[in-house]
C-alpha positions, 0 to 999 in steps of 0.5 A: 215618080212618073209624069202621069202619077201624083205623089201622096204622103200618108196622113191618116191611119184608122181602124174601121168601126164597121169592118173587123180587121180593116185598116183605112190608110189616107194619103194626101197631096203635099198641099192637102187638096187631094187624097187617096184612100186605101183599105187593107184587110188584115188576114191574120195576126202575122200579116206583115205587109209594109205601109210606106210613107208615100205612093205614087198614084194615078191622078184619076184615083184622087178625091177632093178634100172639101173641108178647109180644116181637114185640108190644112191638117192633111197638108201639115202632116204630108209636109211633115212626112215628106221632111222626115221620111223617104217615100219607101220608108215603112211606117 
């Protein structure tokens, strides 16, 4: 990990209700205080891009997790992912 990036772990994957074929990936810092949201459009049923366990992102691209319960949930899931997966593991 480079000094100017923050490692975030996959904590949530949902399918958009508003957009067809859109997957929303949420990654969070280990303390659950910040998150990174990534949207991925599936272009076909054969679209096989890997989703990795963690990403290194620019801190300027992180949002604050305001809800205390959500912060705890994200922290617990980020910890679980970090303990059971390498950063580049496909999930």
